[in-house]
A tleap script that builds the chain and sets N, CA, C and O, in Angstrom:
source leaprc.protein.ff14SB
mol = sequence {
  NMET ALA PHE GLN LEU HIE PRO ARG LEU GLN
  GLN ASP CYS ILE PHE LEU GLY ASN LEU PRO
  LEU CYS SER VAL LEU LEU ILE LYS GLU ASN
  ILE GLY PRO TRP VAL ILE LEU VAL PRO ARG
  ILE GLU ASP LEU LYS GLU ILE HIE HIE MET
  THR PRO GLU GLN GLN ILE GLN PHE ILE GLN
  GLU SER SER SER VAL ALA GLN LEU LEU GLU
  ASP ASN PHE THR PRO ASP LYS ILE ASN ILE
  GLY ALA LEU GLY ASN LEU VAL PRO GLN LEU
  HIE ILE HIE HIE ILE ALA ARG PHE ILE THR
  ASP ILE ALA TRP PRO GLY PRO VAL TRP GLY
  ASN THR ASN GLY GLU ILE ARG ALA GLN SER
  ASP GLN THR GLN LEU VAL ASP LEU LEU ARG
  ASP LYS LEU ARG ALA LEU ALA GLY PHE LYS
  CGLN
}
set mol.1.N position { 116.895 13.248 0.856 }
set mol.1.CA position { 116.688 14.503 0.154 }
set mol.1.C position { 115.233 14.577 -0.313 }
set mol.1.O position { 114.696 13.595 -0.825 }
set mol.2.N position { 114.614 15.699 -0.145 }
set mol.2.CA position { 113.215 15.889 -0.518 }
set mol.2.C position { 113.102 16.247 -1.999 }
set mol.2.O position { 114.074 16.660 -2.631 }
set mol.3.N position { 111.905 16.082 -2.528 }
set mol.3.CA position { 111.633 16.438 -3.920 }
set mol.3.C position { 111.950 17.906 -4.164 }
set mol.3.O position { 111.580 18.769 -3.369 }
set mol.4.N position { 112.638 18.185 -5.270 }
set mol.4.CA position { 112.903 19.559 -5.701 }
set mol.4.C position { 112.632 19.651 -7.195 }
set mol.4.O position { 113.035 18.779 -7.965 }
set mol.5.N position { 111.954 20.701 -7.591 }
set mol.5.CA position { 111.672 20.933 -8.997 }
set mol.5.C position { 112.957 21.327 -9.722 }
set mol.5.O position { 113.727 22.150 -9.228 }
set mol.6.N position { 113.181 20.744 -10.880 }
set mol.6.CA position { 114.370 21.032 -11.684 }
set mol.6.C position { 114.451 22.542 -11.975 }
set mol.6.O position { 113.431 23.161 -12.275 }
set mol.7.N position { 115.650 23.140 -11.892 }
set mol.7.CA position { 115.805 24.585 -12.119 }
set mol.7.C position { 115.265 25.066 -13.472 }
set mol.7.O position { 114.727 26.170 -13.559 }
set mol.8.N position { 115.399 24.267 -14.509 }
set mol.8.CA position { 114.894 24.680 -15.833 }
set mol.8.C position { 113.372 24.805 -15.814 }
set mol.8.O position { 112.817 25.719 -16.423 }
set mol.9.N position { 112.695 23.890 -15.118 }
set mol.9.CA position { 111.239 23.983 -15.004 }
set mol.9.C position { 110.853 25.200 -14.171 }
set mol.9.O position { 109.874 25.881 -14.478 }
set mol.10.N position { 111.620 25.476 -13.120 }
set mol.10.CA position { 111.358 26.673 -12.315 }
set mol.10.C position { 111.475 27.933 -13.166 }
set mol.10.O position { 110.690 28.869 -13.009 }
set mol.11.N position { 112.444 27.957 -14.054 }
set mol.11.CA position { 112.703 29.126 -14.900 }
set mol.11.C position { 111.644 29.292 -15.992 }
set mol.11.O position { 111.200 30.409 -16.262 }
set mol.12.N position { 111.243 28.197 -16.614 }
set mol.12.CA position { 110.378 28.259 -17.797 }
set mol.12.C position { 108.887 28.232 -17.490 }
set mol.12.O position { 108.065 28.436 -18.383 }
set mol.13.N position { 108.531 27.981 -16.226 }
set mol.13.CA position { 107.129 27.727 -15.888 }
set mol.13.C position { 106.635 28.590 -14.737 }
set mol.13.O position { 107.411 29.185 -13.989 }
set mol.14.N position { 105.323 28.633 -14.628 }
set mol.14.CA position { 104.638 29.239 -13.488 }
set mol.14.C position { 103.975 28.106 -12.718 }
set mol.14.O position { 103.285 27.272 -13.305 }
set mol.15.N position { 104.182 28.075 -11.415 }
set mol.15.CA position { 103.563 27.058 -10.562 }
set mol.15.C position { 102.079 27.381 -10.395 }
set mol.15.O position { 101.719 28.477 -9.965 }
set mol.16.N position { 101.222 26.417 -10.740 }
set mol.16.CA position { 99.779 26.608 -10.593 }
set mol.16.C position { 99.250 26.003 -9.302 }
set mol.16.O position { 98.306 26.528 -8.711 }
set mol.17.N position { 99.850 24.902 -8.859 }
set mol.17.CA position { 99.392 24.237 -7.646 }
set mol.17.C position { 99.784 22.771 -7.676 }
set mol.17.O position { 100.572 22.336 -8.515 }
set mol.18.N position { 99.214 22.017 -6.737 }
set mol.18.CA position { 99.520 20.596 -6.631 }
set mol.18.C position { 98.258 19.759 -6.691 }
set mol.18.O position { 97.246 20.093 -6.075 }
set mol.19.N position { 98.327 18.676 -7.434 }
set mol.19.CA position { 97.362 17.595 -7.359 }
set mol.19.C position { 97.951 16.583 -6.378 }
set mol.19.O position { 99.081 16.777 -5.931 }
set mol.20.N position { 97.243 15.522 -6.026 }
set mol.20.CA position { 97.791 14.597 -5.027 }
set mol.20.C position { 99.185 14.047 -5.353 }
set mol.20.O position { 99.997 13.879 -4.443 }
set mol.21.N position { 99.479 13.764 -6.616 }
set mol.21.CA position { 100.788 13.230 -6.994 }
set mol.21.C position { 101.683 14.272 -7.663 }
set mol.21.O position { 102.886 14.322 -7.406 }
set mol.22.N position { 101.105 15.083 -8.503 }
set mol.22.CA position { 101.886 15.958 -9.389 }
set mol.22.C position { 101.765 17.437 -9.063 }
set mol.22.O position { 100.706 17.919 -8.659 }
set mol.23.N position { 102.871 18.147 -9.246 }
set mol.23.CA position { 102.819 19.608 -9.308 }
set mol.23.C position { 102.334 19.977 -10.702 }
set mol.23.O position { 102.644 19.300 -11.682 }
set mol.24.N position { 101.568 21.062 -10.775 }
set mol.24.CA position { 100.993 21.515 -12.041 }
set mol.24.C position { 101.648 22.844 -12.405 }
set mol.24.O position { 101.612 23.799 -11.629 }
set mol.25.N position { 102.243 22.893 -13.587 }
set mol.25.CA position { 102.976 24.067 -14.052 }
set mol.25.C position { 102.407 24.547 -15.381 }
set mol.25.O position { 101.820 23.770 -16.134 }
set mol.26.N position { 102.585 25.824 -15.657 }
set mol.26.CA position { 102.216 26.411 -16.939 }
set mol.26.C position { 103.472 26.963 -17.599 }
set mol.26.O position { 104.175 27.785 -17.012 }
set mol.27.N position { 103.753 26.513 -18.814 }
set mol.27.CA position { 104.869 27.073 -19.584 }
set mol.27.C position { 104.555 28.532 -19.904 }
set mol.27.O position { 103.430 28.862 -20.281 }
set mol.28.N position { 105.544 29.396 -19.754 }
set mol.28.CA position { 105.355 30.834 -19.990 }
set mol.28.C position { 105.248 31.183 -21.473 }
set mol.28.O position { 104.755 32.255 -21.825 }
set mol.29.N position { 105.702 30.295 -22.330 }
set mol.29.CA position { 105.720 30.578 -23.763 }
set mol.29.C position { 104.307 30.778 -24.300 }
set mol.29.O position { 103.354 30.159 -23.827 }
set mol.30.N position { 104.191 31.645 -25.285 }
set mol.30.CA position { 102.892 32.034 -25.843 }
set mol.30.C position { 102.403 31.026 -26.881 }
set mol.30.O position { 102.279 31.343 -28.064 }
set mol.31.N position { 102.132 29.822 -26.422 }
set mol.31.CA position { 101.549 28.768 -27.248 }
set mol.31.C position { 100.738 27.889 -26.308 }
set mol.31.O position { 101.022 27.828 -25.112 }
set mol.32.N position { 99.765 27.234 -26.826 }
set mol.32.CA position { 98.958 26.342 -25.989 }
set mol.32.C position { 97.679 26.964 -25.529 }
set mol.32.O position { 97.020 27.646 -26.314 }
set mol.33.N position { 97.296 26.765 -24.302 }
set mol.33.CA position { 98.037 26.561 -23.065 }
set mol.33.C position { 98.836 25.241 -23.053 }
set mol.33.O position { 98.441 24.228 -23.630 }
set mol.34.N position { 99.969 25.323 -22.369 }
set mol.34.CA position { 100.936 24.236 -22.280 }
set mol.34.C position { 101.165 23.982 -20.795 }
set mol.34.O position { 101.867 24.735 -20.120 }
set mol.35.N position { 100.561 22.908 -20.304 }
set mol.35.CA position { 100.612 22.552 -18.887 }
set mol.35.C position { 101.561 21.372 -18.718 }
set mol.35.O position { 101.599 20.470 -19.555 }
set mol.36.N position { 102.317 21.386 -17.642 }
set mol.36.CA position { 103.240 20.291 -17.334 }
set mol.36.C position { 102.874 19.701 -15.978 }
set mol.36.O position { 102.639 20.428 -15.013 }
set mol.37.N position { 102.830 18.376 -15.922 }
set mol.37.CA position { 102.657 17.668 -14.652 }
set mol.37.C position { 104.001 17.072 -14.252 }
set mol.37.O position { 104.672 16.429 -15.059 }
set mol.38.N position { 104.382 17.293 -13.000 }
set mol.38.CA position { 105.643 16.767 -12.477 }
set mol.38.C position { 105.335 15.944 -11.230 }
set mol.38.O position { 104.999 16.510 -10.190 }
set mol.39.N position { 105.443 14.611 -11.315 }
set mol.39.CA position { 105.239 13.809 -10.108 }
set mol.39.C position { 106.259 14.215 -9.042 }
set mol.39.O position { 107.453 14.325 -9.319 }
set mol.40.N position { 105.769 14.434 -7.824 }
set mol.40.CA position { 106.645 14.871 -6.735 }
set mol.40.C position { 107.293 13.651 -6.079 }
set mol.40.O position { 107.015 13.317 -4.927 }
set mol.41.N position { 108.162 13.001 -6.844 }
set mol.41.CA position { 108.888 11.822 -6.384 }
set mol.41.C position { 110.364 12.087 -6.658 }
set mol.41.O position { 110.755 12.354 -7.794 }
set mol.42.N position { 111.164 12.011 -5.627 }
set mol.42.CA position { 112.587 12.321 -5.734 }
set mol.42.C position { 113.288 11.446 -6.772 }
set mol.42.O position { 113.106 10.229 -6.796 }
set mol.43.N position { 114.088 12.077 -7.625 }
set mol.43.CA position { 114.939 11.412 -8.623 }
set mol.43.C position { 114.179 10.563 -9.642 }
set mol.43.O position { 114.757 9.641 -10.218 }
set mol.44.N position { 112.918 10.847 -9.874 }
set mol.44.CA position { 112.119 10.067 -10.827 }
set mol.44.C position { 112.405 10.526 -12.253 }
set mol.44.O position { 112.360 11.718 -12.558 }
set mol.45.N position { 112.704 9.553 -13.126 }
set mol.45.CA position { 113.003 9.881 -14.518 }
set mol.45.C position { 112.039 9.236 -15.510 }
set mol.45.O position { 111.912 9.724 -16.633 }
set mol.46.N position { 111.367 8.172 -15.136 }
set mol.46.CA position { 110.527 7.431 -16.075 }
set mol.46.C position { 109.206 7.034 -15.420 }
set mol.46.O position { 109.159 6.754 -14.222 }
set mol.47.N position { 108.136 7.011 -16.212 }
set mol.47.CA position { 106.821 6.609 -15.705 }
set mol.47.C position { 106.866 5.178 -15.183 }
set mol.47.O position { 106.269 4.878 -14.150 }
set mol.48.N position { 107.564 4.298 -15.883 }
set mol.48.CA position { 107.589 2.892 -15.456 }
set mol.48.C position { 108.410 2.669 -14.179 }
set mol.48.O position { 108.454 1.548 -13.672 }
set mol.49.N position { 109.050 3.698 -13.658 }
set mol.49.CA position { 109.739 3.598 -12.368 }
set mol.49.C position { 108.804 3.887 -11.196 }
set mol.49.O position { 109.184 3.686 -10.042 }
set mol.50.N position { 107.592 4.354 -11.476 }
set mol.50.CA position { 106.607 4.586 -10.420 }
set mol.50.C position { 105.979 3.257 -10.010 }
set mol.50.O position { 105.989 2.287 -10.768 }
set mol.51.N position { 105.439 3.233 -8.807 }
set mol.51.CA position { 104.689 2.053 -8.377 }
set mol.51.C position { 103.408 1.957 -9.208 }
set mol.51.O position { 102.988 2.952 -9.800 }
set mol.52.N position { 102.786 0.790 -9.262 }
set mol.52.CA position { 101.512 0.685 -9.986 }
set mol.52.C position { 100.466 1.679 -9.476 }
set mol.52.O position { 99.706 2.240 -10.266 }
set mol.53.N position { 100.426 1.895 -8.175 }
set mol.53.CA position { 99.464 2.845 -7.608 }
set mol.53.C position { 99.761 4.269 -8.072 }
set mol.53.O position { 98.846 5.024 -8.401 }
set mol.54.N position { 101.037 4.631 -8.097 }
set mol.54.CA position { 101.424 5.965 -8.573 }
set mol.54.C position { 101.108 6.124 -10.059 }
set mol.54.O position { 100.680 7.194 -10.492 }
set mol.55.N position { 101.314 5.074 -10.834 }
set mol.55.CA position { 100.996 5.128 -12.260 }
set mol.55.C position { 99.505 5.369 -12.479 }
set mol.55.O position { 99.124 6.164 -13.338 }
set mol.56.N position { 98.670 4.693 -11.713 }
set mol.56.CA position { 97.215 4.891 -11.825 }
set mol.56.C position { 96.858 6.322 -11.451 }
set mol.56.O position { 96.079 6.973 -12.148 }
set mol.57.N position { 97.428 6.816 -10.352 }
set mol.57.CA position { 97.155 8.195 -9.932 }
set mol.57.C position { 97.608 9.175 -11.008 }
set mol.57.O position { 96.911 10.145 -11.305 }
set mol.58.N position { 98.776 8.918 -11.590 }
set mol.58.CA position { 99.272 9.799 -12.643 }
set mol.58.C position { 98.322 9.823 -13.839 }
set mol.58.O position { 98.000 10.897 -14.349 }
set mol.59.N position { 97.875 8.663 -14.288 }
set mol.59.CA position { 96.963 8.608 -15.445 }
set mol.59.C position { 95.682 9.367 -15.140 }
set mol.59.O position { 95.149 10.058 -16.009 }
set mol.60.N position { 95.183 9.246 -13.915 }
set mol.60.CA position { 93.970 9.983 -13.544 }
set mol.60.C position { 94.221 11.493 -13.596 }
set mol.60.O position { 93.397 12.237 -14.127 }
set mol.61.N position { 95.337 11.943 -13.057 }
set mol.61.CA position { 95.650 13.374 -13.059 }
set mol.61.C position { 95.894 13.877 -14.481 }
set mol.61.O position { 95.416 14.950 -14.849 }
set mol.62.N position { 96.625 13.120 -15.272 }
set mol.62.CA position { 96.898 13.502 -16.652 }
set mol.62.C position { 95.605 13.594 -17.459 }
set mol.62.O position { 95.405 14.546 -18.214 }
set mol.63.N position { 94.740 12.616 -17.298 }
set mol.63.CA position { 93.466 12.622 -18.022 }
set mol.63.C position { 92.606 13.802 -17.601 }
set mol.63.O position { 91.937 14.412 -18.435 }
set mol.64.N position { 92.620 14.126 -16.319 }
set mol.64.CA position { 91.839 15.269 -15.827 }
set mol.64.C position { 92.347 16.580 -16.411 }
set mol.64.O position { 91.554 17.441 -16.789 }
set mol.65.N position { 93.661 16.735 -16.485 }
set mol.65.CA position { 94.237 17.957 -17.060 }
set mol.65.C position { 93.934 18.033 -18.554 }
set mol.65.O position { 93.592 19.102 -19.060 }
set mol.66.N position { 94.054 16.922 -19.259 }
set mol.66.CA position { 93.735 16.914 -20.690 }
set mol.66.C position { 92.272 17.279 -20.921 }
set mol.66.O position { 91.957 18.047 -21.830 }
set mol.67.N position { 91.379 16.733 -20.100 }
set mol.67.CA position { 89.952 17.046 -20.230 }
set mol.67.C position { 89.690 18.518 -19.935 }
set mol.67.O position { 88.885 19.159 -20.610 }
set mol.68.N position { 90.372 19.049 -18.927 }
set mol.68.CA position { 90.239 20.470 -18.595 }
set mol.68.C position { 90.650 21.340 -19.790 }
set mol.68.O position { 89.962 22.305 -20.123 }
set mol.69.N position { 91.759 21.001 -20.424 }
set mol.69.CA position { 92.212 21.765 -21.591 }
set mol.69.C position { 91.209 21.661 -22.733 }
set mol.69.O position { 90.893 22.655 -23.387 }
set mol.70.N position { 90.717 20.459 -22.964 }
set mol.70.CA position { 89.749 20.258 -24.043 }
set mol.70.C position { 88.454 21.025 -23.793 }
set mol.70.O position { 87.930 21.675 -24.698 }
set mol.71.N position { 87.944 20.950 -22.574 }
set mol.71.CA position { 86.670 21.593 -22.239 }
set mol.71.C position { 86.740 23.115 -22.273 }
set mol.71.O position { 85.767 23.773 -22.642 }
set mol.72.N position { 87.877 23.673 -21.894 }
set mol.72.CA position { 87.966 25.125 -21.726 }
set mol.72.C position { 88.627 25.874 -22.875 }
set mol.72.O position { 88.502 27.095 -22.969 }
set mol.73.N position { 89.328 25.158 -23.748 }
set mol.73.CA position { 90.047 25.842 -24.823 }
set mol.73.C position { 89.699 25.321 -26.219 }
set mol.73.O position { 90.072 25.937 -27.217 }
set mol.74.N position { 88.995 24.203 -26.297 }
set mol.74.CA position { 88.554 23.601 -27.560 }
set mol.74.C position { 89.693 23.502 -28.587 }
set mol.74.O position { 89.571 24.017 -29.698 }
set mol.75.N position { 90.788 22.847 -28.220 }
set mol.75.CA position { 91.897 22.713 -29.162 }
set mol.75.C position { 91.559 21.731 -30.283 }
set mol.75.O position { 90.634 20.926 -30.167 }
set mol.76.N position { 92.324 21.813 -31.365 }
set mol.76.CA position { 92.184 20.838 -32.443 }
set mol.76.C position { 92.788 19.498 -32.041 }
set mol.76.O position { 92.361 18.455 -32.536 }
set mol.77.N position { 93.775 19.515 -31.152 }
set mol.77.CA position { 94.442 18.306 -30.683 }
set mol.77.C position { 95.124 18.614 -29.364 }
set mol.77.O position { 95.580 19.735 -29.138 }
set mol.78.N position { 95.191 17.618 -28.497 }
set mol.78.CA position { 95.974 17.756 -27.268 }
set mol.78.C position { 97.185 16.844 -27.402 }
set mol.78.O position { 97.043 15.633 -27.573 }
set mol.79.N position { 98.374 17.429 -27.324 }
set mol.79.CA position { 99.609 16.649 -27.350 }
set mol.79.C position { 100.024 16.363 -25.918 }
set mol.79.O position { 100.096 17.271 -25.090 }
set mol.80.N position { 100.298 15.097 -25.631 }
set mol.80.CA position { 100.774 14.686 -24.309 }
set mol.80.C position { 102.060 13.902 -24.524 }
set mol.80.O position { 102.098 12.960 -25.315 }
set mol.81.N position { 103.115 14.297 -23.814 }
set mol.81.CA position { 104.363 13.586 -23.997 }
set mol.81.C position { 105.392 13.881 -22.930 }
set mol.81.O position { 105.360 14.915 -22.263 }
set mol.82.N position { 106.312 12.931 -22.791 }
set mol.82.CA position { 107.444 13.070 -21.870 }
set mol.82.C position { 108.713 12.825 -22.675 }
set mol.82.O position { 108.893 11.749 -23.247 }
set mol.83.N position { 109.593 13.824 -22.719 }
set mol.83.CA position { 110.842 13.654 -23.455 }
set mol.83.C position { 112.008 13.468 -22.485 }
set mol.83.O position { 112.577 12.379 -22.400 }
set mol.84.N position { 112.363 14.516 -21.760 }
set mol.84.CA position { 113.394 14.404 -20.739 }
set mol.84.C position { 114.818 14.482 -21.234 }
set mol.84.O position { 115.744 14.171 -20.485 }
set mol.85.N position { 115.021 14.886 -22.468 }
set mol.85.CA position { 116.388 14.967 -22.976 }
set mol.85.C position { 117.169 16.123 -22.363 }
set mol.85.O position { 118.367 15.987 -22.110 }
set mol.86.N position { 116.522 17.246 -22.121 }
set mol.86.CA position { 117.179 18.404 -21.507 }
set mol.86.C position { 116.944 18.469 -20.004 }
set mol.86.O position { 117.813 18.906 -19.251 }
set mol.87.N position { 115.765 18.032 -19.573 }
set mol.87.CA position { 115.400 18.027 -18.150 }
set mol.87.C position { 115.108 16.575 -17.774 }
set mol.87.O position { 114.032 16.067 -18.089 }
set mol.88.N position { 116.047 15.898 -17.106 }
set mol.88.CA position { 115.857 14.479 -16.826 }
set mol.88.C position { 114.742 14.162 -15.828 }
set mol.88.O position { 114.220 13.048 -15.821 }
set mol.89.N position { 114.376 15.125 -14.993 }
set mol.89.CA position { 113.288 14.913 -14.034 }
set mol.89.C position { 112.003 14.633 -14.811 }
set mol.89.O position { 111.658 15.377 -15.728 }
set mol.90.N position { 111.292 13.561 -14.446 }
set mol.90.CA position { 110.069 13.222 -15.173 }
set mol.90.C position { 109.086 14.377 -15.113 }
set mol.90.O position { 108.709 14.840 -14.036 }
set mol.91.N position { 108.681 14.829 -16.280 }
set mol.91.CA position { 107.670 15.876 -16.410 }
set mol.91.C position { 106.914 15.586 -17.699 }
set mol.91.O position { 107.516 15.248 -18.718 }
set mol.92.N position { 105.607 15.717 -17.651 }
set mol.92.CA position { 104.766 15.320 -18.767 }
set mol.92.C position { 104.042 16.544 -19.309 }
set mol.92.O position { 103.303 17.220 -18.594 }
set mol.93.N position { 104.272 16.809 -20.584 }
set mol.93.CA position { 103.696 17.961 -21.270 }
set mol.93.C position { 102.262 17.659 -21.694 }
set mol.93.O position { 101.971 16.570 -22.189 }
set mol.94.N position { 101.369 18.625 -21.498 }
set mol.94.CA position { 99.978 18.574 -21.950 }
set mol.94.C position { 99.744 19.884 -22.702 }
set mol.94.O position { 99.603 20.943 -22.091 }
set mol.95.N position { 99.706 19.802 -24.024 }
set mol.95.CA position { 99.692 21.018 -24.839 }
set mol.95.C position { 98.416 21.073 -25.667 }
set mol.95.O position { 98.143 20.178 -26.467 }
set mol.96.N position { 97.640 22.126 -25.469 }
set mol.96.CA position { 96.470 22.368 -26.310 }
set mol.96.C position { 96.977 22.931 -27.634 }
set mol.96.O position { 97.552 24.019 -27.674 }
set mol.97.N position { 96.762 22.187 -28.713 }
set mol.97.CA position { 97.277 22.577 -30.024 }
set mol.97.C position { 96.145 23.033 -30.932 }
set mol.97.O position { 95.029 22.516 -30.883 }
set mol.98.N position { 96.466 24.005 -31.751 }
set mol.98.CA position { 95.503 24.584 -32.684 }
set mol.98.C position { 96.124 24.631 -34.077 }
set mol.98.O position { 97.330 24.835 -34.217 }
set mol.99.N position { 95.305 24.444 -35.096 }
set mol.99.CA position { 95.849 24.483 -36.459 }
set mol.99.C position { 96.424 25.855 -36.786 }
set mol.99.O position { 97.181 26.004 -37.745 }
set mol.100.N position { 96.067 26.850 -35.991 }
set mol.100.CA position { 96.581 28.209 -36.199 }
set mol.100.C position { 97.865 28.494 -35.412 }
set mol.100.O position { 98.431 29.579 -35.549 }
set mol.101.N position { 98.344 27.536 -34.584 }
set mol.101.CA position { 99.544 27.850 -33.800 }
set mol.101.C position { 100.794 27.790 -34.675 }
set mol.101.O position { 100.809 27.150 -35.726 }
set mol.102.N position { 101.830 28.465 -34.219 }
set mol.102.CA position { 103.054 28.674 -34.994 }
set mol.102.C position { 103.749 27.369 -35.392 }
set mol.102.O position { 104.435 27.329 -36.413 }
set mol.103.N position { 103.583 26.317 -34.612 }
set mol.103.CA position { 104.299 25.070 -34.864 }
set mol.103.C position { 103.463 24.022 -35.604 }
set mol.103.O position { 103.996 22.997 -36.029 }
set mol.104.N position { 102.170 24.266 -35.759 }
set mol.104.CA position { 101.278 23.261 -36.366 }
set mol.104.C position { 101.720 22.945 -37.790 }
set mol.104.O position { 102.063 23.872 -38.524 }
set mol.105.N position { 101.729 21.702 -38.210 }
set mol.105.CA position { 101.327 20.490 -37.507 }
set mol.105.C position { 102.491 19.788 -36.818 }
set mol.105.O position { 102.326 18.687 -36.293 }
set mol.106.N position { 103.651 20.406 -36.815 }
set mol.106.CA position { 104.827 19.784 -36.215 }
set mol.106.C position { 104.809 19.844 -34.702 }
set mol.106.O position { 103.904 20.434 -34.112 }
set mol.107.N position { 105.808 19.235 -34.065 }
set mol.107.CA position { 105.922 19.321 -32.613 }
set mol.107.C position { 106.304 20.742 -32.196 }
set mol.107.O position { 106.869 21.495 -32.989 }
set mol.108.N position { 105.998 21.097 -30.966 }
set mol.108.CA position { 106.329 22.445 -30.499 }
set mol.108.C position { 107.830 22.612 -30.282 }
set mol.108.O position { 108.355 23.712 -30.454 }
set mol.109.N position { 108.523 21.549 -29.911 }
set mol.109.CA position { 109.941 21.639 -29.593 }
set mol.109.C position { 110.736 22.002 -30.839 }
set mol.109.O position { 110.732 21.269 -31.827 }
set mol.110.N position { 111.418 23.145 -30.779 }
set mol.110.CA position { 112.237 23.599 -31.886 }
set mol.110.C position { 111.469 24.277 -33.011 }
set mol.110.O position { 112.057 24.657 -34.023 }
set mol.111.N position { 110.173 24.429 -32.843 }
set mol.111.CA position { 109.348 24.993 -33.916 }
set mol.111.C position { 108.563 26.229 -33.501 }
set mol.111.O position { 107.591 26.595 -34.163 }
set mol.112.N position { 108.970 26.875 -32.417 }
set mol.112.CA position { 108.307 28.112 -31.996 }
set mol.112.C position { 109.342 29.233 -31.965 }
set mol.112.O position { 110.540 28.995 -32.116 }
set mol.113.N position { 108.865 30.443 -31.770 }
set mol.113.CA position { 109.790 31.578 -31.717 }
set mol.113.C position { 110.208 31.928 -30.288 }
set mol.113.O position { 110.969 32.873 -30.080 }
set mol.114.N position { 109.714 31.169 -29.298 }
set mol.114.CA position { 110.093 31.396 -27.906 }
set mol.114.C position { 109.436 32.590 -27.254 }
set mol.114.O position { 109.784 32.951 -26.130 }
set mol.115.N position { 108.493 33.210 -27.940 }
set mol.115.CA position { 107.821 34.401 -27.408 }
set mol.115.C position { 107.077 34.065 -26.115 }
set mol.115.O position { 106.333 33.087 -26.042 }
set mol.116.N position { 107.296 34.896 -25.107 }
set mol.116.CA position { 106.626 34.736 -23.814 }
set mol.116.C position { 105.290 35.473 -23.862 }
set mol.116.O position { 105.184 36.550 -24.449 }
set mol.117.N position { 104.279 34.882 -23.242 }
set mol.117.CA position { 102.954 35.501 -23.167 }
set mol.117.C position { 103.048 36.868 -22.499 }
set mol.117.O position { 103.806 37.034 -21.544 }
set mol.118.N position { 102.299 37.838 -22.981 }
set mol.118.CA position { 102.227 39.156 -22.342 }
set mol.118.C position { 101.774 38.979 -20.898 }
set mol.118.O position { 100.960 38.103 -20.603 }
set mol.119.N position { 102.299 39.811 -19.994 }
set mol.119.CA position { 102.008 39.660 -18.563 }
set mol.119.C position { 100.509 39.647 -18.275 }
set mol.119.O position { 100.044 38.830 -17.479 }
set mol.120.N position { 99.753 40.530 -18.901 }
set mol.120.CA position { 98.305 40.567 -18.645 }
set mol.120.C position { 97.637 39.278 -19.113 }
set mol.120.O position { 96.743 38.769 -18.437 }
set mol.121.N position { 98.056 38.745 -20.254 }
set mol.121.CA position { 97.513 37.474 -20.745 }
set mol.121.C position { 97.936 36.324 -19.839 }
set mol.121.O position { 97.159 35.407 -19.575 }
set mol.122.N position { 99.191 36.387 -19.362 }
set mol.122.CA position { 99.703 35.350 -18.470 }
set mol.122.C position { 98.881 35.301 -17.185 }
set mol.122.O position { 98.467 34.230 -16.742 }
set mol.123.N position { 98.652 36.460 -16.597 }
set mol.123.CA position { 97.883 36.546 -15.352 }
set mol.123.C position { 96.471 36.021 -15.553 }
set mol.123.O position { 95.957 35.271 -14.724 }
set mol.124.N position { 95.852 36.414 -16.644 }
set mol.124.CA position { 94.485 35.970 -16.935 }
set mol.124.C position { 94.432 34.447 -17.116 }
set mol.124.O position { 93.515 33.799 -16.611 }
set mol.125.N position { 95.405 33.875 -17.830 }
set mol.125.CA position { 95.437 32.432 -18.053 }
set mol.125.C position { 95.709 31.680 -16.756 }
set mol.125.O position { 95.075 30.658 -16.493 }
set mol.126.N position { 96.633 32.163 -15.952 }
set mol.126.CA position { 96.924 31.534 -14.655 }
set mol.126.C position { 95.671 31.521 -13.789 }
set mol.126.O position { 95.340 30.493 -13.198 }
set mol.127.N position { 94.976 32.640 -13.709 }
set mol.127.CA position { 93.753 32.717 -12.899 }
set mol.127.C position { 92.695 31.746 -13.405 }
set mol.127.O position { 92.046 31.065 -12.610 }
set mol.128.N position { 92.516 31.676 -14.721 }
set mol.128.CA position { 91.529 30.771 -15.302 }
set mol.128.C position { 91.882 29.316 -15.017 }
set mol.128.O position { 91.027 28.538 -14.595 }
set mol.129.N position { 93.142 28.950 -15.247 }
set mol.129.CA position { 93.551 27.564 -15.015 }
set mol.129.C position { 93.424 27.178 -13.547 }
set mol.129.O position { 92.934 26.092 -13.237 }
set mol.130.N position { 93.853 28.042 -12.647 }
set mol.130.CA position { 93.717 27.731 -11.219 }
set mol.130.C position { 92.254 27.573 -10.833 }
set mol.130.O position { 91.911 26.685 -10.053 }
set mol.131.N position { 91.395 28.422 -11.370 }
set mol.131.CA position { 89.965 28.317 -11.091 }
set mol.131.C position { 89.432 26.965 -11.553 }
set mol.131.O position { 88.682 26.319 -10.822 }
set mol.132.N position { 89.802 26.532 -12.743 }
set mol.132.CA position { 89.331 25.247 -13.278 }
set mol.132.C position { 89.977 24.070 -12.550 }
set mol.132.O position { 89.327 23.049 -12.329 }
set mol.133.N position { 91.248 24.203 -12.176 }
set mol.133.CA position { 91.937 23.129 -11.457 }
set mol.133.C position { 91.329 22.884 -10.079 }
set mol.133.O position { 91.365 21.760 -9.579 }
set mol.134.N position { 90.774 23.917 -9.464 }
set mol.134.CA position { 90.159 23.759 -8.139 }
set mol.134.C position { 89.034 22.728 -8.148 }
set mol.134.O position { 88.704 22.160 -7.107 }
set mol.135.N position { 88.451 22.487 -9.304 }
set mol.135.CA position { 87.375 21.497 -9.417 }
set mol.135.C position { 87.910 20.063 -9.432 }
set mol.135.O position { 87.134 19.117 -9.300 }
set mol.136.N position { 89.225 19.890 -9.592 }
set mol.136.CA position { 89.801 18.551 -9.632 }
set mol.136.C position { 90.073 18.051 -8.217 }
set mol.136.O position { 90.490 18.811 -7.343 }
set mol.137.N position { 89.832 16.777 -8.012 }
set mol.137.CA position { 89.993 16.167 -6.688 }
set mol.137.C position { 91.411 16.354 -6.165 }
set mol.137.O position { 92.380 15.984 -6.828 }
set mol.138.N position { 91.524 16.927 -4.978 }
set mol.138.CA position { 92.802 17.048 -4.300 }
set mol.138.C position { 93.675 18.203 -4.736 }
set mol.138.O position { 94.812 18.306 -4.276 }
set mol.139.N position { 93.188 19.089 -5.616 }
set mol.139.CA position { 94.019 20.217 -6.049 }
set mol.139.C position { 94.171 21.225 -4.926 }
set mol.139.O position { 93.202 21.595 -4.263 }
set mol.140.N position { 95.424 21.666 -4.723 }
set mol.140.CA position { 95.724 22.711 -3.736 }
set mol.140.C position { 96.662 23.714 -4.378 }
set mol.140.O position { 97.644 23.353 -5.026 }
set mol.141.N position { 96.336 24.977 -4.182 }
set mol.141.CA position { 97.144 26.042 -4.765 }
set mol.141.C position { 98.322 26.382 -3.882 }
set mol.141.O position { 99.114 27.262 -4.220 }
savepdb mol mol.pdb
quit
């Protein structure tokens, strides 16, 4: 069976493109930007289940996405984490956090109003992120 993105991620996110290991997604919710990396490995649930080479590639991709968020959005903090309680497929959240966001200083999970970004703002953010992601090694839209 080939890699398939979990239905919840398909529903909650916009596909931005692929890095060599991970698919890059944007959460539709109006907070962040909130980017998710999903290693394209069938049935993967934990980082420590990847090979050492895959782990190195993942850290490089994660660091590149975090740097992209920092450089382009100047957040007060970048939250990076993998929970997997609702979506068991390994996916790693990269969230640009601001002291002015609705959930600050708490975690975003359970502390937002679920508001989806306006379509025009969503389109503008997707275009900006894809433009910046193109500068990363191996990114394909």
